[in-house]
C-alpha positions in Angstrom: 7.2 12.2 30.5 5.5 9.5 28.0 5.1 6.0 29.2 7.1 4.5 26.2 9.4 7.0 24.0 11.7 6.0 21.1 14.3 8.2 20.5 16.2 8.5 17.1 15.9 4.9 16.4 17.9 3.4 13.7 17.8 -0.5 12.9 19.8 -2.0 10.0 20.4 -5.8 9.2 23.4 -7.1 7.1 22.4 -9.3 4.3 24.0 -10.9 1.1 22.6 -8.3 -1.0 23.6 -5.1 1.1 22.7 -3.1 4.5 18.9 -3.0 4.9 18.0 0.2 6.7 14.9 -0.9 8.2 14.2 1.9 10.6 16.2 5.3 10.0 16.0 7.8 13.0 12.5 7.4 14.2 11.3 9.0 17.1 7.7 8.6 18.7 6.2 8.4 22.2 2.9 7.0 23.7 1.2 7.9 27.1 -0.9 6.0 29.2 -4.5 5.5 28.0 -3.8 6.9 24.6 -3.4 5.1 21.0 -0.9 6.3 18.4 -1.4 4.9 15.1 1.6 3.7 13.2 0.7 4.1 9.4 2.5 3.0 6.2 3.0 0.3 3.4 4.4 -3.0 3.9 8.3 -2.3 4.5 8.2 1.3 5.8 9.7 0.2 8.9 6.6 -0.3 11.3 6.8 -3.9 12.5 10.5 -3.6 12.8 10.2 -0.6 15.1 7.6 -2.9 17.2 9.8 -5.8 17.3 13.0 -3.8 18.3 10.8 -2.5 21.3 10.2 -6.0 22.1 13.7 -6.9 22.0 13.2 -9.2 19.1 15.5 -7.9 16.5 18.8 -8.4 18.2 20.9 -10.6 16.0 24.5 -10.9 15.1 23.6 -9.2 11.7 21.5 -6.6 13.2 22.7 -2.9 14.1 20.8 -0.9 16.7 21.1 2.8 17.7 19.1 5.1 19.7 17.0 4.9 22.9 13.9 3.1 23.8 12.8 4.7 27.4 10.2 2.8 29.5 9.6 3.5 33.1 13.1 5.5 32.9 15.2 2.7 31.8 16.5 2.2 28.2 15.1 -1.1 26.9 18.2 -1.3 24.4 20.3 -1.1 27.4 19.0 -3.4 29.9 20.1 -7.0 30.3 18.3 -10.0 28.6 17.0 -11.2 32.0 15.6 -7.7 33.0 14.0 -7.5 29.4 12.2 -10.8 29.7 10.6 -9.6 33.0 9.4 -6.6 31.1 8.4 -8.3 27.8 4.8 -10.0 28.1 4.5 -8.7 31.4 4.5 -4.7 31.3 5.1 -4.3 27.4 3.1 -7.1 25.3 2.3 -7.5 21.7 -0.4 -8.8 19.2 1.5 -10.4 16.2 -0.1 -10.1 12.7 -0.9 -13.8 12.1 -2.2 -15.3 15.1 -2.4 -18.9 13.3 1.3 -18.9 13.2 2.0 -17.0 16.5 -0.2 -19.6 18.6 1.7 -23.0 18.9 -0.5 -25.5 16.9 0.2 -28.2 19.2 -0.9 -26.9 22.5 -4.5 -26.0 23.4 -5.4 -22.4 24.1 -5.6 -22.7 27.9 -2.2 -24.0 28.3 -0.9 -21.2 26.1 -2.6 -18.7 28.2 -1.4 -20.4 31.4 2.1 -20.4 30.0 2.3 -16.5 29.5 0.9 -16.2 33.4 3.6 -18.8 34.7 6.4 -17.1 32.7 5.9 -14.1 35.1 4.3 -15.0 38.2 4.5 -17.9 40.6 0.9 -19.0 40.9 -0.6 -22.4 41.1 -1.9 -24.4 38.4 -5.4 -23.9 39.4 -5.0 -20.0 39.6 -3.7 -19.9 36.3 -6.3 -22.0 35.0 -8.8 -19.9 36.5 -7.2 -16.5 35.0 -7.1 -17.9 31.6 -10.6 -18.5 31.7 -11.3 -15.2 32.9 -8.9 -13.7 30.2 -11.1 -15.5 27.3 -14.4 -14.4 29.1 -13.1 -10.8 28.9 -12.3 -11.2 25.0 -15.6 -12.4 24.3 -15.2 -15.7 23.4 -18.5 -17.7 23.7 -18.3 -21.0 25.8 -15.0 -20.0 27.0 -14.4 -23.1 29.4 -14.7 -25.3 26.4 -12.3 -23.1 24.1 -9.6 -23.8 26.8 -9.2 -27.2 25.5 -9.4 -26.1 21.9 -6.4 -26.2 19.4 -5.9 -22.9 17.5 -7.0 -24.7 14.2 -10.3 -25.3 15.8 -11.0 -21.7 16.0 -12.1 -19.0 13.3 -9.8 -16.3 12.6 -11.5 -13.5 14.7 -11.6 -16.1 17.7 -7.8 -16.9 17.4 -7.1 -13.1 17.3 -9.2 -12.7 20.7 -7.1 -15.5 21.9 -4.0 -13.4 21.1 -5.4 -10.3 22.8 -6.2 -12.6 25.9 -2.4 -13.8 26.0 -1.2 -10.0 25.7 -3.6 -8.6 28.1 -3.6 -11.3 30.7 -0.8 -9.8 32.6 -2.0 -6.4 32.5 0.6 -4.6 30.5 1.1 -0.8 30.6 1.9 -1.0 26.9 0.0 -3.0 24.2 1.7 -3.1 20.4 -0.9 -4.1 18.2 0.9 -5.1 14.7 -2.1 -5.3 12.1 -4.5 -7.0 14.6 -7.3 -7.2 11.9 -5.3 -8.4 9.0 -7.2 -11.0 6.9 -10.4 -10.4 8.9 -13.7 -9.4 7.4 -15.1 -6.2 8.1 -17.6 -7.0 10.7 -14.9 -8.9 12.7 -12.5 -6.1 12.2 -14.7 -3.6 14.0 -15.3 -6.2 16.7 -11.6 -6.5 17.3 -10.9 -2.9 17.3 -13.8 -2.2 19.6 -12.8 -4.7 22.0 -8.9 -3.4 22.1 -10.6 0.2 22.7 -12.9 -1.0 25.5 -10.0 -2.9 27.4 -7.8 0.0 27.0 -10.3 2.5 28.6 -10.8 0.1 31.3 -7.2 -0.4 32.3 -5.5 2.7 31.0 -3.3 0.9 28.6 -0.9 2.7 26.2 -1.7 1.2 22.6 0.5 1.3 19.6 -1.9 0.3 16.4 0.3 -0.6 13.3 -1.5 -0.9 10.3 -1.6 0.2 6.4 -4.9 1.5 6.8 -5.8 4.9 7.5 -9.4 4.0 8.1 -8.7 1.9 10.9 -6.7 5.0 12.3 -9.4 7.0 12.2 -11.6 4.9 14.1 -9.2 4.2 16.7 -6.1 6.5 17.5 -5.5 9.6 19.4 -2.3 10.3 17.6 -0.8 9.2 14.2 2.7 8.6 12.8 3.1 7.9 9.1 6.0 5.9 8.1 7.8 5.9 4.7 11.1 4.1 3.8 12.2 3.7 7.5 11.6 7.3 8.5 8.7 9.5 9.9 7.1 11.4 7.2 4.0 13.2 9.2 3.0 13.0 13.1 0.6 14.7 15.0 -2.8 14.6 16.5 -5.4 12.4 14.7 -7.4 15.3 13.7 -4.6 17.5 12.4 -3.2 14.8 10.3 -6.4 13.5 8.9 -8.3 16.7 8.4 -5.2 18.6 7.3 -2.4 16.5 6.1 0.6 18.0 4.8 2.7 15.1 3.3 2.2 13.9 -0.3 2.5 10.2 0.8 -0.4 10.8 3.5 -2.4 12.3 0.7 -1.7 9.4 -1.4 -2.8 6.7 1.5 -6.1 8.8 1.8 -6.8 8.9 -1.9 -6.5 5.1 -2.1 -9.2 4.4 0.5 -12.5 3.2 -0.9 -15.5 5.3 0.1 -19.1 4.1 0.5 -20.5 7.0 -0.8 -18.6 7.4 -3.9 -20.2 6.5 -7.2 -19.8 2.9 -8.3 -17.9 4.1 -11.3 -15.2 6.1 -9.6 -11.8 4.6 -9.4 -9.6 4.4 -6.7 -6.5 6.4 -6.8 -3.3 4.3 -5.8 0.0 5.6 -5.4 1.9 5.3 -8.4 5.1 3.2 -8.5 6.5 0.8 -5.9 7.8 1.3 -2.3 11.7 1.5 -2.4 14.2 -1.0 -1.6 15.6 -0.5 1.9 18.9 -1.4 0.6 18.9 1.2 -2.0 16.9 4.0 -0.6 16.4 6.8 -2.9 18.6 9.8 -2.1 16.8 13.0 -0.8 13.4 12.4 0.1 12.8 8.7 -0.2 9.3 9.5 -1.8 10.0 11.7 -4.4 10.2 9.0 -7.2 6.5 8.6 -6.6 5.7 12.1 -5.7 3.7 14.2 -8.1 4.8 17.5 -6.6 8.7 16.8 -6.2 10.8 19.4 -7.7 14.7 20.2 -7.5 15.6 19.8 -4.0 13.7 16.8 -3.4 16.2 14.2 -4.8 19.0 16.1 -3.2 18.4 16.8 0.2 16.4 14.7 3.1 13.8 16.8 4.4 13.9 17.4 8.2 10.9 16.7 10.4 9.6 20.2 11.4 6.7 21.5 13.2 4.2 22.8 10.8 1.6 23.7 13.4 1.4 22.9 17.4 2.0 19.3 17.8 1.7 18.5 13.9 5.4 17.8 12.1 6.0 17.2 8.5 9.1 16.3 6.6 8.6 17.7 3.3 10.3 20.5 1.0 6.7 21.7 -0.3 6.1 25.2 1.0 3.8 25.1 4.1 1.0 27.2 2.5 1.1 24.9 -0.6 1.0 21.6 1.5 -2.1 22.9 3.8 -4.0 23.7 1.0 -3.6 20.6 -1.0 -4.1 18.6 2.2 -7.4 20.3 3.1 -8.7 19.9 -0.4 -7.7 16.0 -0.2 -9.1 15.3 3.3 -12.3 17.0 2.6 -12.7 14.4 -0.3 -11.5 11.3 2.0 -11.5 10.4 5.4 -13.5 12.0 8.3 -12.8 11.5 11.7 -14.8 9.4 14.1 
Protein backbone atom coordinates (compact mmCIF):
# COMPACT_ATOMS: atom_id res chain seq x y z
CA UNK A 1 0.00 0.00 0.00
CA UNK A 2 1.24 3.50 -0.88
CA UNK A 3 2.17 5.84 1.96
CA UNK A 4 -0.18 8.50 0.55
CA UNK A 5 -2.92 7.64 -1.93
CA UNK A 6 -5.39 10.01 -3.57
CA UNK A 7 -8.46 8.35 -5.05
CA UNK A 8 -10.80 10.08 -7.52
CA UNK A 9 -10.36 13.49 -5.90
CA UNK A 10 -12.77 16.19 -7.06
CA UNK A 11 -12.57 19.77 -5.81
CA UNK A 12 -14.78 22.60 -7.02
CA UNK A 13 -15.46 26.13 -5.83
CA UNK A 14 -18.66 28.15 -6.17
CA UNK A 15 -17.86 31.67 -7.39
CA UNK A 16 -19.83 34.63 -8.73
CA UNK A 17 -18.90 33.62 -12.26
CA UNK A 18 -19.79 29.95 -11.86
CA UNK A 19 -18.39 26.71 -10.52
CA UNK A 20 -14.61 26.30 -10.80
CA UNK A 21 -13.81 22.64 -11.41
CA UNK A 22 -10.27 22.82 -10.02
CA UNK A 23 -9.64 19.07 -9.62
CA UNK A 24 -11.71 16.56 -11.56
CA UNK A 25 -11.20 12.90 -10.69
CA UNK A 26 -7.48 12.82 -9.84
CA UNK A 27 -5.88 9.64 -8.49
CA UNK A 28 -2.24 9.61 -7.36
CA UNK A 29 0.04 7.67 -5.02
CA UNK A 30 3.46 8.20 -3.47
CA UNK A 31 5.58 5.68 -1.55
CA UNK A 32 8.14 6.15 1.19
CA UNK A 33 11.46 7.33 -0.19
CA UNK A 34 10.03 8.04 -3.65
CA UNK A 35 9.38 11.31 -5.49
CA UNK A 36 6.26 11.96 -7.55
CA UNK A 37 6.55 14.87 -9.97
CA UNK A 38 3.22 16.63 -10.53
CA UNK A 39 3.53 18.69 -13.70
CA UNK A 40 1.35 21.16 -15.57
CA UNK A 41 0.75 24.80 -16.45
CA UNK A 42 -0.70 27.28 -13.99
CA UNK A 43 -4.36 26.51 -13.42
CA UNK A 44 -4.03 22.77 -14.07
CA UNK A 45 -5.05 21.85 -10.51
CA UNK A 46 -1.66 20.88 -9.10
CA UNK A 47 -1.61 23.25 -6.12
CA UNK A 48 -5.29 22.73 -5.29
CA UNK A 49 -4.61 18.98 -5.13
CA UNK A 50 -1.74 19.59 -2.69
CA UNK A 51 -3.66 22.11 -0.58
CA UNK A 52 -6.56 19.66 -0.30
CA UNK A 53 -4.20 17.00 1.03
CA UNK A 54 -3.18 19.51 3.69
CA UNK A 55 -6.81 20.30 4.51
CA UNK A 56 -6.44 23.89 3.34
CA UNK A 57 -9.25 24.03 0.77
CA UNK A 58 -12.12 23.39 3.17
CA UNK A 59 -14.46 26.34 2.80
CA UNK A 60 -18.24 26.88 2.69
CA UNK A 61 -17.95 27.51 -1.06
CA UNK A 62 -15.83 24.40 -1.70
CA UNK A 63 -17.10 20.96 -2.64
CA UNK A 64 -14.66 18.07 -2.05
CA UNK A 65 -15.21 14.43 -2.95
CA UNK A 66 -13.00 11.36 -3.14
CA UNK A 67 -10.47 9.90 -0.72
CA UNK A 68 -7.04 10.90 0.54
CA UNK A 69 -5.65 7.86 2.33
CA UNK A 70 -2.75 8.22 4.73
CA UNK A 71 -1.70 5.58 7.23
CA UNK A 72 -5.01 3.75 6.89
CA UNK A 73 -7.21 6.81 7.43
CA UNK A 74 -8.99 9.18 5.08
CA UNK A 75 -7.76 12.75 5.58
CA UNK A 76 -11.05 14.05 4.20
CA UNK A 77 -13.03 12.30 6.92
CA UNK A 78 -10.99 12.85 10.07
CA UNK A 79 -11.77 15.59 12.59
CA UNK A 80 -10.10 19.02 12.41
CA UNK A 81 -8.15 18.20 15.59
CA UNK A 82 -6.81 14.97 14.11
CA UNK A 83 -5.87 16.78 10.90
CA UNK A 84 -3.95 19.42 12.86
CA UNK A 85 -1.95 16.66 14.56
CA UNK A 86 -0.98 15.22 11.18
CA UNK A 87 -0.46 18.45 9.22
CA UNK A 88 3.07 19.71 9.68
CA UNK A 89 4.08 16.75 11.83
CA UNK A 90 3.58 13.81 9.46
CA UNK A 91 2.60 15.56 6.23
CA UNK A 92 4.39 18.85 5.57
CA UNK A 93 4.39 21.35 2.74
CA UNK A 94 6.81 23.86 1.25
CA UNK A 95 4.79 26.68 -0.29
CA UNK A 96 5.53 28.54 -3.53
CA UNK A 97 6.60 31.93 -2.19
CA UNK A 98 8.75 31.83 0.95
CA UNK A 99 8.58 35.60 1.47
CA UNK A 100 4.80 35.56 1.78
CA UNK A 101 4.75 32.23 3.63
CA UNK A 102 7.13 33.37 6.36
CA UNK A 103 5.77 35.85 8.91
CA UNK A 104 7.48 39.21 8.28
CA UNK A 105 7.32 40.34 11.93
CA UNK A 106 8.85 37.26 13.55
CA UNK A 107 12.43 36.10 13.52
CA UNK A 108 13.41 32.92 11.72
CA UNK A 109 14.24 31.05 14.91
CA UNK A 110 10.84 31.83 16.47
CA UNK A 111 9.04 30.54 13.38
CA UNK A 112 10.86 27.20 13.41
CA UNK A 113 10.35 26.87 17.17
CA UNK A 114 6.65 27.60 16.71
CA UNK A 115 6.38 24.63 14.32
CA UNK A 116 7.99 22.39 16.94
CA UNK A 117 5.87 23.69 19.84
CA UNK A 118 2.66 23.19 17.84
CA UNK A 119 3.20 19.42 17.91
CA UNK A 120 5.58 18.60 20.75
CA UNK A 121 5.76 19.53 24.42
CA UNK A 122 9.39 20.58 24.73
CA UNK A 123 11.22 23.32 26.56
CA UNK A 124 12.18 26.55 24.88
CA UNK A 125 15.82 25.55 25.10
CA UNK A 126 15.22 22.25 23.32
CA UNK A 127 13.12 23.93 20.62
CA UNK A 128 15.85 26.53 20.10
CA UNK A 129 18.52 23.86 19.77
CA UNK A 130 16.46 21.89 17.25
CA UNK A 131 15.77 25.05 15.25
CA UNK A 132 19.52 25.67 15.05
CA UNK A 133 20.15 22.08 13.97
CA UNK A 134 17.48 22.39 11.28
CA UNK A 135 19.09 25.51 9.81
CA UNK A 136 22.48 23.82 9.78
CA UNK A 137 21.01 20.75 8.11
CA UNK A 138 19.65 22.77 5.20
CA UNK A 139 23.01 24.43 4.67
CA UNK A 140 22.45 27.94 5.99
CA UNK A 141 25.80 29.57 6.90
CA UNK A 142 26.16 31.27 10.30
CA UNK A 143 23.01 29.46 11.37
CA UNK A 144 23.10 30.74 14.96
CA UNK A 145 23.05 34.33 13.69
CA UNK A 146 20.25 33.59 11.24
CA UNK A 147 17.98 32.46 14.07
CA UNK A 148 17.66 36.13 14.95
CA UNK A 149 17.18 37.35 11.36
CA UNK A 150 13.88 38.48 9.86
CA UNK A 151 12.76 36.97 6.52
CA UNK A 152 13.42 40.14 4.54
CA UNK A 153 17.07 40.03 5.64
CA UNK A 154 17.66 36.76 3.77
CA UNK A 155 18.07 36.07 0.06
CA UNK A 156 15.41 34.16 -1.86
CA UNK A 157 17.46 30.97 -1.76
CA UNK A 158 18.03 31.29 1.99
CA UNK A 159 14.33 31.90 2.63
CA UNK A 160 13.52 28.76 0.67
CA UNK A 161 16.02 26.83 2.81
CA UNK A 162 14.27 28.16 5.90
CA UNK A 163 10.96 26.90 4.54
CA UNK A 164 12.51 23.48 4.01
CA UNK A 165 13.90 23.56 7.56
CA UNK A 166 10.43 24.34 8.96
CA UNK A 167 8.86 21.58 6.86
CA UNK A 168 11.42 18.95 7.86
CA UNK A 169 12.15 19.84 11.48
CA UNK A 170 9.47 17.37 12.67
CA UNK A 171 10.68 14.62 10.32
CA UNK A 172 7.46 14.21 8.27
CA UNK A 173 6.71 11.07 6.30
CA UNK A 174 5.36 13.04 3.33
CA UNK A 175 6.77 16.32 2.00
CA UNK A 176 4.81 18.32 -0.58
CA UNK A 177 7.00 20.87 -2.37
CA UNK A 178 4.91 23.35 -4.37
CA UNK A 179 7.15 25.03 -6.97
CA UNK A 180 10.06 25.17 -4.49
CA UNK A 181 12.43 26.76 -7.02
CA UNK A 182 10.16 29.47 -8.44
CA UNK A 183 11.93 32.81 -8.99
CA UNK A 184 15.33 31.36 -8.02
CA UNK A 185 18.30 31.49 -10.39
CA UNK A 186 19.48 28.25 -11.97
CA UNK A 187 22.38 27.70 -9.55
CA UNK A 188 20.24 28.16 -6.43
CA UNK A 189 17.49 26.08 -8.02
CA UNK A 190 19.89 23.16 -8.41
CA UNK A 191 21.07 23.55 -4.81
CA UNK A 192 17.50 23.47 -3.46
CA UNK A 193 16.59 20.37 -5.49
CA UNK A 194 19.80 18.64 -4.40
CA UNK A 195 19.03 19.52 -0.78
CA UNK A 196 15.54 18.02 -0.96
CA UNK A 197 16.95 14.89 -2.61
CA UNK A 198 19.70 14.42 0.00
CA UNK A 199 17.34 14.95 2.94
CA UNK A 200 14.87 12.55 1.36
CA UNK A 201 17.55 9.87 0.97
CA UNK A 202 18.59 10.30 4.60
CA UNK A 203 15.05 10.21 6.02
CA UNK A 204 13.11 8.03 3.57
CA UNK A 205 10.54 10.79 3.08
CA UNK A 206 7.96 10.50 0.32
CA UNK A 207 8.03 13.66 -1.80
CA UNK A 208 5.40 15.23 -4.07
CA UNK A 209 7.18 17.80 -6.24
CA UNK A 210 4.82 20.24 -7.94
CA UNK A 211 6.25 22.11 -10.91
CA UNK A 212 5.53 23.39 -14.40
CA UNK A 213 9.04 22.42 -15.53
CA UNK A 214 9.65 18.93 -16.92
CA UNK A 215 13.37 19.69 -16.79
CA UNK A 216 13.16 19.87 -12.97
CA UNK A 217 11.21 16.61 -12.92
CA UNK A 218 13.82 14.91 -15.11
CA UNK A 219 16.46 15.60 -12.47
CA UNK A 220 14.40 14.72 -9.41
CA UNK A 221 11.36 12.46 -9.75
CA UNK A 222 10.85 8.70 -9.81
CA UNK A 223 7.33 8.95 -11.22
CA UNK A 224 5.52 11.67 -13.16
CA UNK A 225 1.88 12.74 -13.40
CA UNK A 226 1.01 15.36 -16.01
CA UNK A 227 -2.12 17.40 -15.19
CA UNK A 228 -4.27 19.46 -17.52
CA UNK A 229 -7.53 21.25 -16.69
CA UNK A 230 -7.90 19.46 -13.37
CA UNK A 231 -7.34 15.95 -14.76
CA UNK A 232 -4.45 13.54 -15.21
CA UNK A 233 -3.39 13.48 -18.86
CA UNK A 234 -0.49 11.06 -18.45
CA UNK A 235 1.10 9.18 -15.57
CA UNK A 236 3.94 6.71 -15.21
CA UNK A 237 7.59 6.07 -14.33
CA UNK A 238 9.96 8.95 -15.12
CA UNK A 239 11.86 7.11 -17.84
CA UNK A 240 8.68 5.96 -19.56
CA UNK A 241 6.96 9.36 -19.56
CA UNK A 242 10.01 11.36 -20.68
CA UNK A 243 11.53 8.88 -23.13
CA UNK A 244 8.26 7.62 -24.60
CA UNK A 245 5.58 10.26 -23.84
CA UNK A 246 2.18 9.51 -25.33
CA UNK A 247 0.02 12.57 -24.69
CA UNK A 248 0.11 15.62 -26.99
CA UNK A 249 0.17 17.94 -23.97
CA UNK A 250 3.29 16.19 -22.61
CA UNK A 251 4.85 16.58 -26.06
CA UNK A 252 4.08 20.29 -25.94
CA UNK A 253 5.69 20.67 -22.52
CA UNK A 254 8.82 18.88 -23.73
CA UNK A 255 9.07 20.93 -26.92
CA UNK A 256 8.76 24.20 -25.00
CA UNK A 257 11.89 23.50 -22.95
CA UNK A 258 15.04 25.42 -23.96
CA UNK A 259 18.08 23.27 -24.80
CA UNK A 260 21.70 24.28 -24.21
CA UNK A 261 22.89 22.23 -27.21
CA UNK A 262 20.40 23.80 -29.63
CA UNK A 263 21.58 26.43 -32.16
CA UNK A 264 21.07 30.00 -31.00
CA UNK A 265 18.84 30.64 -33.99
CA UNK A 266 16.46 27.81 -33.10
CA UNK A 267 13.18 29.05 -31.71
CA UNK A 268 11.24 27.54 -28.84
CA UNK A 269 7.98 25.79 -29.65
CA UNK A 270 5.37 27.00 -27.15
CA UNK A 271 2.02 25.26 -26.84
CA UNK A 272 -0.47 27.22 -28.92
CA UNK A 273 -3.49 28.83 -27.30
CA UNK A 274 -4.23 29.43 -23.64
CA UNK A 275 -5.04 27.11 -20.71
CA UNK A 276 -8.82 26.69 -20.48
CA UNK A 277 -11.11 28.32 -17.98
CA UNK A 278 -11.92 25.86 -15.21
CA UNK A 279 -15.42 27.33 -15.15
CA UNK A 280 -15.98 26.52 -18.82
CA UNK A 281 -13.80 23.48 -19.44
CA UNK A 282 -13.92 22.41 -23.12
CA UNK A 283 -16.09 19.41 -23.89
CA UNK A 284 -14.54 16.01 -24.55
CA UNK A 285 -10.77 16.11 -24.20
CA UNK A 286 -10.07 19.46 -22.52
CA UNK A 287 -6.84 19.79 -24.53
CA UNK A 288 -8.48 19.43 -27.95
CA UNK A 289 -8.72 23.19 -28.77
CA UNK A 290 -4.90 23.42 -28.49
CA UNK A 291 -4.03 19.97 -29.86
CA UNK A 292 -2.65 19.73 -33.43
CA UNK A 293 -3.64 16.04 -33.50
CA UNK A 294 -7.29 16.44 -32.46
CA UNK A 295 -9.88 14.65 -34.59
CA UNK A 296 -13.61 13.90 -34.62
CA UNK A 297 -14.09 12.16 -31.27
CA UNK A 298 -11.87 14.52 -29.26
CA UNK A 299 -14.43 17.34 -28.71
CA UNK A 300 -17.17 14.83 -27.95
CA UNK A 301 -15.83 12.23 -25.49
CA UNK A 302 -13.64 12.61 -22.41
CA UNK A 303 -10.76 10.16 -22.93
CA UNK A 304 -10.40 7.72 -20.01
CA UNK A 305 -7.02 7.26 -18.36
CA UNK A 306 -6.00 3.83 -19.65
CA UNK A 307 -2.90 1.63 -19.34
CA UNK A 308 -0.75 1.95 -22.46
CA UNK A 309 2.13 -0.13 -21.14
CA UNK A 310 2.89 -1.51 -17.66
CA UNK A 311 2.71 1.36 -15.15
CA UNK A 312 2.14 3.98 -17.87
CA UNK A 313 -1.35 5.45 -18.27
CA UNK A 314 -2.56 7.93 -20.87
CA UNK A 315 -5.84 9.79 -21.50
CA UNK A 316 -5.83 10.29 -25.27
CA UNK A 317 -7.99 9.15 -28.21
CA UNK A 318 -5.07 8.79 -30.64
CA UNK A 319 -4.25 5.17 -31.53
CA UNK A 320 -1.47 3.76 -29.33
CA UNK A 321 0.99 3.08 -32.21
CA UNK A 322 0.57 6.67 -33.42
CA UNK A 323 1.14 8.09 -29.93
CA UNK A 324 4.24 6.00 -29.37
CA UNK A 325 5.77 6.93 -32.71
CA UNK A 326 5.29 10.67 -32.23
CA UNK A 327 6.31 10.50 -28.57
CA UNK A 328 9.63 8.80 -29.24
CA UNK A 329 10.43 11.32 -31.96
CA UNK A 330 9.66 14.26 -29.64
CA UNK A 331 11.61 12.78 -26.73
CA UNK A 332 14.67 12.07 -28.88
CA UNK A 333 14.96 15.79 -29.63
CA UNK A 334 14.23 17.09 -26.16
CA UNK A 335 14.77 15.97 -22.54
CA UNK A 336 17.12 13.17 -21.52
CA UNK A 337 16.59 11.52 -18.15
CA UNK A 338 19.26 12.07 -15.49
